[in-house]
C-alpha positions, 0 to 999 in steps of 0.5 A: 531639790527645793531651796527655801528663801531666807532673809538674812538674820539681821534683816528678819529681826528688824522686820519682826521688830517693825511689825510689832511696833506698827501693831502697837502704834495704831494710827488714830481715826481722824475726822473733821467736825463742824458745829453751829449751836445756840444750845443752852446747858443741858438740864435733862431735856427729853429727845427723840431721834428721827431720820433726816431722810425719808429713805431711812424711815423704819430702817434697822440700819438707821436704828443701829446708828440712832442708838449710838447718837442716843447714847451720846446724847444721854452722856451729855445729860439729855434723856431719851423720851418714851415717844415723840409727843413727850419729847422736848427736842427732836434730833435728826440724823443723816449719814452716808458713805461714798462715792469712791475716789482714787488717790495717787501717792508715793513710797520710798524704794531701795537705795543700795545693796543693804539700803537703810531704814528711815522714818516715812510712810509705810504700808504694813498694817495701813496705808498712809501711816507714818512709821519706820519705812522699809527701803526694800519695799517692792522686793523682789531682789536687792540692789541699787538704783530703785527710786520712789514707787508711785501707786494708787489706792481707793478712798471713800468719803463719809459723813454724819450730820446731826441737827437738834431742834426744839420740838415745840416750834422747830427752832434749830439749836444745833447743827453738826457735821463730822466727815472723814476720808478713809480706805474703809467703805463700811458704814457699820464701822464708819458711822459710829466713829463719826458719831463719836467724833461729833460728840467729842467736846460737844456742843463745841464752839459755834462756827468752828471746824476742828480735827478730832482724833480717836483711837483706832478700832479695827473694822 
């Protein structure tokens, strides 16, 4: 005869409640954005987008990310040129993800037969987020004497760089970089988010690095 394990009713209710809270309160995507610029206010200037690195020339993936930059530029008041010969501005785009890095962190353990609930880093729905911390993390078994757990996980640095040049003489008018370190290694998720962060508050104060937080989207 098999006996099914059941959490105590009170504990099961709290677990369900916390799961719902964590699902509703997603951690925002965070990027560090640095910008240097001498851009005049936009007045409908035309632009083309080209890869900063020759390896991306003709790449379908590059064109996908260039479309995100094109949309951001148009929202700022610029206009996409039909071809390079009629463009007043050249926008050079570069991006990358990796290599991976290992991080070491801790999470609280249980500290009593029924322990307690508190505010701290949790693992449900996302590493390194802050929410209601379960002291029973790392079950099986209940009991006193557990201390914090030490664990490792992999993160990937990612970046997007955009340079805007005057087409007539190659003068640089804008240099911007957005970077983040996350547990995602998917450029299709990361690069559009970094583009969005880079153009948040565009063109920004020259020489200033700011933290930009965007609502979380699932990859």
